C-alpha positions in Angstrom: 62.9 63.7 130.8 59.9 65.7 132.2 56.8 65.7 130.0 54.3 68.5 129.8 51.0 66.8 129.4 47.7 68.3 128.0 44.3 66.8 127.4 42.0 68.8 125.1 38.2 68.1 124.8 36.2 68.7 121.7 32.6 68.0 120.8 32.0 64.3 121.9 29.9 62.0 119.8 26.9 61.1 122.0 26.9 57.4 121.4 28.2 54.5 123.4 31.6 53.4 122.2 34.6 51.4 123.4 38.0 52.8 123.8 40.2 50.6 121.5 43.2 52.8 121.1 46.1 51.8 123.3 49.1 54.1 123.1 52.0 55.3 125.3 51.0 58.2 127.5 53.9 59.5 129.4 55.0 55.9 129.1 51.5 54.7 130.1 48.1 54.3 128.5 45.9 57.4 128.4 43.2 57.5 131.1 39.8 56.4 130.1 37.0 59.0 130.0 33.3 58.1 130.6 30.4 60.5 130.5 27.0 59.5 131.9 24.0 61.4 130.6 20.3 61.1 131.0 20.6 59.7 134.5 18.9 60.5 137.9 21.6 60.6 140.6 21.4 59.3 144.1 24.6 60.7 145.6 24.7 58.6 148.7 23.8 61.5 151.1 20.8 63.3 149.7 17.2 61.9 150.1 16.2 62.3 146.5 17.3 61.9 142.9 18.9 64.7 141.0 19.0 65.2 137.2 22.7 65.5 136.7 25.5 64.3 134.4 28.5 62.5 135.7 32.0 62.6 134.1 34.6 60.0 135.0 38.2 60.4 134.2 40.4 57.4 134.8 39.3 55.9 138.2 37.7 58.9 139.8 34.6 61.0 139.4 35.7 64.3 137.8 32.5 66.3 137.5 28.9 66.1 138.7 26.7 68.8 137.2 23.8 69.6 135.0 24.4 69.3 131.3 28.1 68.7 131.4 29.3 70.3 128.1 31.3 68.4 125.5 34.0 71.0 125.8 35.4 72.8 128.8 38.4 73.6 130.9 39.2 71.6 134.0 42.2 70.5 136.0 42.2 66.7 136.0 44.3 64.6 138.3 44.5 60.9 137.6 46.7 58.1 138.8 48.4 58.1 135.4 49.3 61.8 135.1 48.3 65.3 136.0 46.4 66.6 133.0 45.1 70.0 131.9 41.8 69.8 130.0 41.0 72.6 127.5 38.8 73.0 124.5 40.3 72.6 121.0 40.1 75.7 118.8 38.9 74.6 115.4 39.2 70.9 116.3 37.7 68.2 114.2 35.1 67.4 117.0 35.9 63.7 117.1 36.4 63.4 120.8 39.3 63.8 123.2 42.8 64.6 122.1 45.9 63.7 124.2 48.9 65.9 123.4 52.2 64.8 125.0 55.0 67.3 124.6 58.6 67.1 125.5 61.7 65.2 124.6 62.2 64.9 120.9 58.8 66.4 120.0 55.1 66.1 120.5 52.7 63.2 119.9 49.0 63.5 119.5 46.5 60.7 120.1 42.8 61.1 119.4 40.2 58.8 120.8 36.4 58.7 121.2 35.2 58.8 124.8 32.6 56.4 126.2 29.4 58.3 126.5 26.6 56.4 128.2 22.9 57.3 127.9 21.3 56.0 131.1 17.8 56.2 129.7 16.6 57.9 132.9 17.9 55.2 135.2 19.2 55.8 138.7 23.0 56.4 138.9 24.2 55.6 142.4 27.4 54.6 144.3 28.5 51.0 144.4 27.2 49.2 147.5 29.3 48.6 150.6 28.8 45.5 152.9 30.6 46.3 156.1 30.7 42.9 157.7 31.5 39.8 155.5 33.5 36.6 155.9 34.5 35.6 152.4 36.9 32.8 153.4 34.4 31.2 155.9 31.6 30.5 153.4 32.1 26.7 153.2 29.4 24.7 154.9 29.6 22.5 158.0 30.2 25.1 160.7 33.5 25.0 162.6 33.9 21.3 162.0 33.5 21.9 158.3 36.2 24.6 158.4 38.4 22.4 160.6 38.1 19.7 158.0 38.9 22.0 155.1 42.3 22.1 153.4 44.2 25.4 152.9 43.3 25.5 149.2 39.5 25.6 149.9 39.6 28.8 151.9 40.8 31.1 149.1 38.6 29.2 146.5 35.5 29.9 148.6 36.7 33.5 149.1 37.1 33.9 145.3 33.5 32.7 144.6 32.2 35.0 147.4 34.0 38.0 145.9 32.4 37.3 142.6 29.0 36.8 144.1 29.0 40.1 146.1 30.4 42.0 143.1 27.7 40.7 140.8 25.1 42.0 143.3 26.6 45.5 143.0 28.8 45.5 146.1 32.0 47.3 145.0 33.5 47.4 148.5 33.4 45.0 151.4 34.8 45.0 154.9 35.8 41.4 155.7 35.7 41.0 159.4 37.9 38.0 160.1 39.5 35.1 158.3 41.0 36.6 155.2 44.5 37.7 154.5 45.4 39.9 151.6 46.2 37.4 148.9 42.7 37.6 147.3 42.6 41.4 147.6 45.9 41.6 145.8 44.6 39.5 142.9 41.4 41.5 142.6 43.2 44.9 142.9 45.5 43.8 140.1 42.5 43.2 137.9 43.1 39.5 137.5 39.8 38.5 139.2 36.5 40.4 139.4 35.6 41.4 142.9 35.0 44.3 145.3 37.5 46.4 147.1 38.4 44.7 150.4 39.1 46.1 153.8 40.5 43.3 155.9 40.6 42.4 159.6 42.9 39.5 158.9 43.0 37.1 161.9 40.3 37.4 164.5 41.9 37.7 167.9 40.3 35.8 170.8 41.2 34.8 174.4 41.3 31.2 175.4 37.7 29.9 175.5 36.6 33.1 173.8 34.3 33.3 170.8 37.2 32.7 168.5 38.6 29.7 170.3 38.0 27.1 167.6 39.8 24.2 169.3 37.6 21.1 169.2 37.2 18.8 172.2 40.1 16.6 171.3 42.5 19.5 170.5 44.7 21.3 173.0 47.3 23.0 170.9 46.3 26.0 168.6 49.2 25.1 166.3 47.5 21.8 165.6 44.2 23.5 164.9 43.4 24.1 161.3 42.0 27.6 161.7 44.8 28.6 164.1 47.5 27.2 161.8 46.1 29.1 158.8 45.8 32.3 160.8 42.1 32.6 160.6 41.7 32.9 164.3 44.5 33.7 166.8 44.3 32.9 170.6 46.0 35.5 172.7 46.1 35.8 176.5 47.6 38.7 178.3 48.6 42.2 176.9 51.9 41.1 175.3 50.3 38.2 173.5 47.5 40.5 172.2 50.2 42.9 171.0 52.0 40.1 169.2 48.7 38.9 167.6 47.8 42.4 166.4 51.3 42.9 164.9 51.0 39.5 163.2 47.7 40.3 161.6 49.2 43.6 160.2 51.7 41.3 158.5 48.8 39.6 156.8 47.6 42.9 155.3 45.0 43.9 157.9 43.9 47.5 158.2 41.3 46.7 161.0 42.0 44.9 164.3 39.1 42.5 165.2 38.8 41.3 168.8 36.2 39.1 170.4 34.8 40.8 173.5 31.8 38.5 174.0 30.1 35.3 173.0 27.8 34.6 170.2 25.1 32.3 168.9 27.5 29.7 167.5 30.1 29.2 170.2 29.9 26.5 172.9 32.8 27.9 174.9 31.6 31.5 175.1 28.2 32.4 176.6 26.8 35.7 175.6 26.8 37.1 179.1 30.5 36.5 179.8 32.9 39.4 179.2 36.1 38.6 177.3 39.6 40.3 177.5 40.7 42.5 180.3 41.0 46.2 180.1 44.8 45.9 179.8 44.5 43.5 176.8 42.0 45.7 175.0 44.2 48.8 175.6 47.1 46.8 174.1 45.1 46.2 170.9 44.0 49.8 170.8 47.6 51.1 171.2 48.9 48.9 168.5 46.0 49.9 166.1 46.6 53.6 166.7 50.3 53.1 166.0 49.2 52.0 162.5 46.6 54.8 162.3 43.8 52.1 162.1 41.2 51.1 164.7 39.8 48.2 166.8 36.5 46.6 166.0 34.9 44.4 168.7 32.5 41.6 168.4 30.0 42.3 171.3 26.3 41.9 172.1 25.9 43.0 175.8 25.5 46.6 176.8 28.0 46.6 179.6 30.7 45.4 177.3 29.8 47.9 174.6 30.2 50.7 177.1 33.6 49.3 178.3 34.8 48.9 174.7 33.9 52.5 173.8 35.6 53.9 176.9 38.8 52.0 176.1 39.0 53.3 172.5 37.2 50.7 170.4 35.7 52.4 167.3 33.2 50.0 165.9 30.8 47.6 167.5 30.2 44.5 165.5 26.6 43.3 166.3 25.8 45.2 169.5 22.1 44.5 169.5 21.7 44.6 173.3 22.8 48.2 173.4 21.1 50.7 175.8 20.1 54.2 174.9 22.9 55.5 177.1 25.6 53.5 175.3 24.1 54.4 171.9 24.5 58.0 172.9 28.1 57.3 173.9 28.8 55.6 170.6 27.4 58.7 168.8 29.4 61.1 170.9 32.6 59.3 170.2 32.0 59.1 166.4 31.9 55.3 166.4 30.0 52.9 164.2 27.7 50.0 164.8 27.5 47.1 162.4 24.5 45.0 163.3 22.9 42.0 161.5 19.2 42.9 161.6 17.5 39.9 160.2 18.5 37.7 163.1 17.0 39.9 165.8 14.1 41.5 163.9 12.8 39.0 161.5 11.0 35.8 162.7 12.4 34.3 159.5 15.4 33.2 161.6 13.3 30.4 163.0 13.1 28.9 159.5 16.9 28.5 159.6 17.8 24.8 159.5 20.2 25.1 162.5 19.3 28.3 164.4 15.6 27.6 164.1 15.8 23.9 165.2 14.6 23.7 168.9 16.9 20.6 169.4 20.1 22.5 168.4 22.6 24.0 170.7 22.2 27.4 169.0 18.4 27.7 169.3 18.3 28.9 173.0 20.8 31.5 172.1 18.7 32.8 169.2 15.8 33.1 171.6 18.1 34.9 174.2 19.3 37.3 171.5 15.9 38.2 170.2 14.6 38.8 173.8 17.6 41.0 174.8 17.5 42.9 171.5 13.8 43.8 171.6 14.6 47.5 172.2 17.4 47.7 169.6 15.3 49.2 166.7 13.6 51.9 168.9 17.0 52.9 170.3 18.6 53.2 166.9 15.6 55.2 165.6 15.9 57.6 168.5 19.6 58.1 168.8 20.7 57.6 165.2 24.3 56.6 165.6 26.3 55.8 162.5 25.0 52.3 161.4 26.3 50.4 158.4 25.0 47.5 156.4 26.1 44.1 157.6 25.4 40.7 156.0 27.7 38.7 158.3 27.3 35.5 156.2 29.3 32.4 157.3 29.1 28.7 156.3 26.8 29.7 153.4 27.3 30.2 149.7 25.4 30.3 146.4 21.6 30.6 146.5 21.2 30.6 150.3 23.7 33.4 150.7 21.9 35.4 148.0 18.6 34.9 149.9 20.2 36.1 153.1 21.8 39.2 151.5 18.5 40.1 149.8 16.4 39.7 152.9 18.9 41.8 155.0 18.6 44.7 152.5 14.8 44.5 152.6 14.5 44.4 156.4 16.9 47.3 156.9 14.8 49.4 154.5 11.5 48.2 156.0 12.6 49.2 159.5 14.6 52.4 159.0 13.4 53.5 155.5 14.9 53.1 152.1 17.0 56.3 152.4 18.7 55.2 155.7 19.3 51.7 154.3 20.9 53.1 151.2 23.1 55.5 153.2 24.2 52.5 155.3 25.2 50.7 152.1 26.9 53.8 150.6 28.1 57.0 152.3 28.1 55.7 155.9 29.9 52.6 154.8 32.4 54.9 153.0 33.0 56.9 156.2 33.8 53.7 158.0 36.2 52.6 155.3 38.0 55.9 155.7 38.6 55.1 159.4 41.7 53.0 158.3 43.5 56.4 158.1 47.0 56.4 156.6 46.9 52.6 156.2 43.8 52.9 154.0 44.5 50.8 150.8 41.9 53.0 149.0 42.6 56.6 150.2 39.9 58.5 148.2 36.2 58.7 149.0 33.9 55.8 148.7 30.1 55.4 148.8 29.3 58.8 147.2 28.8 60.4 143.8 30.9 63.5 144.1 34.0 65.0 142.5 37.2 63.3 143.6 35.5 60.1 144.8 36.4 56.7 143.3 34.3 55.9 140.3 32.4 53.0 141.8 29.1 53.4 140.1 25.8 51.5 139.5 23.1 52.1 137.0 19.8 50.8 138.4 16.5 50.3 136.5 14.2 51.9 139.0 14.4 54.1 142.0 15.8 52.4 145.1 14.6 55.3 147.3 11.1 54.1 146.6 11.6 50.4 145.8 14.5 48.5 147.5 13.8 45.4 145.4 15.5 47.1 142.4 18.9 46.5 144.2 17.8 43.0 145.3 15.8 43.5 148.5 13.4 40.7 149.2 10.8 40.4 152.0 11.3 36.6 151.9 14.3 34.7 153.1 14.3 30.9 153.1 11.1 30.9 151.0 12.5 33.3 148.5 12.5 32.1 144.9 16.1 31.0 144.0 17.8 33.5 141.7 21.0 33.3 139.7 24.1 35.3 140.3 23.6 39.0 139.8 20.6 41.3 139.9 18.8 42.0 136.6 17.7 45.5 137.6 21.4 46.5 138.2 22.2 47.2 134.5 25.7 48.6 134.9 28.6 48.0 137.4 31.7 50.2 137.3 34.5 49.9 139.8 37.6 52.1 139.8 36.5 53.6 136.5 36.2 50.2 134.7 32.9 48.9 133.5 32.4 45.2 134.5 28.8 44.8 133.6 26.7 46.7 131.0 23.3 45.3 129.9 21.9 48.6 128.6 22.1 47.5 124.9 
């Protein structure tokens, strides 16, 4: 039986109400309809606020315009049905009417839409963090992770998902360590959390930055992080291919390889290149076969250039980049995902580990800051696509909130509020779309425009003028501890569903 479906729109009662009617609509519930009025819109791409209304039908933004009328004619496509929207002639004016025709007759269901008066607040896209590690948020560094049982990893991931979501992050890009179990639970609506783009297992060569074997361990299968598929060691093109294919089986839509060392990695000095050209090309070929891309953990300029020439699309960190390589990155349409606070803010020296002169990591922090001294000026001059990156590991609760808040502030302080907000919205959405036909969320993210996912925040204040209204804080370790969530973010909608509303 084929149903002809129509949705007619009458004069809507301009008051906040909750959809309580649950009826069969082409054997499914009717789509929800939400109309935001009296809001100032930051659309993710325009440097300024616009006095517009926003109409959401089901899980997507349907209309963005001045004074959206309470009746009108539009074509509406939702995940539930394809709907024709028309005004009622002589209707009762009680709201929206769903008319389902076909089969043995017609059924009409009337319901009142949710109309939200924003009180002049800023309506903006949900935030995007393009470099997280949800499963790796337990303390104790690699030894702590090695001593953790399998059940702690998803538990830490679940708490991190709720933390980021409460701060207004409706999408994250998890760059190593997480398989798709948590994403499945969140996408099914069983747990509150953001959309998740996953790199799955991080792929490293032996003695690379992802080689987590401790001194007394020689077999990756006897290593906790290897056994759980958090990190995979691969040597040679064929092993790299196998590792990439394996991580696709874990639900990954990003391939993450370690092409250089880092601060916390005794086996992998920052100056030492990792993976041969043939190994990198194997990863790139396998990624392209799935219409996804390779992301590379790198700091040094020489390796950044090599990665880009071999087909890597995103540079994770990359703070030693030269102007020439930044131009190459821009020419190739790639992205850079730096963590700014570690190279710009002297607050890093208050870190209990990285700021301790007696620690193994301290000299590497000094080395990183010295080699990254030109990073900001190069980014300001070349302007490649740069996304927001918190890159928090081994940290949860209040310290993780302090780090996220400081990273927001320092990004805005260096590059301006508009650039910081774009990095957390529209540019992050462009990067999300790089997963191509394997994208688990194929519609636009990070923008307020027709056809984009309805991932929306209402903020009490103007983040283009004051980054603190979305949580930015000039302090890091000395910041006043705050509870979960940000008071000035009054409403959080994801996928057309309202999860937080403190307007009343």
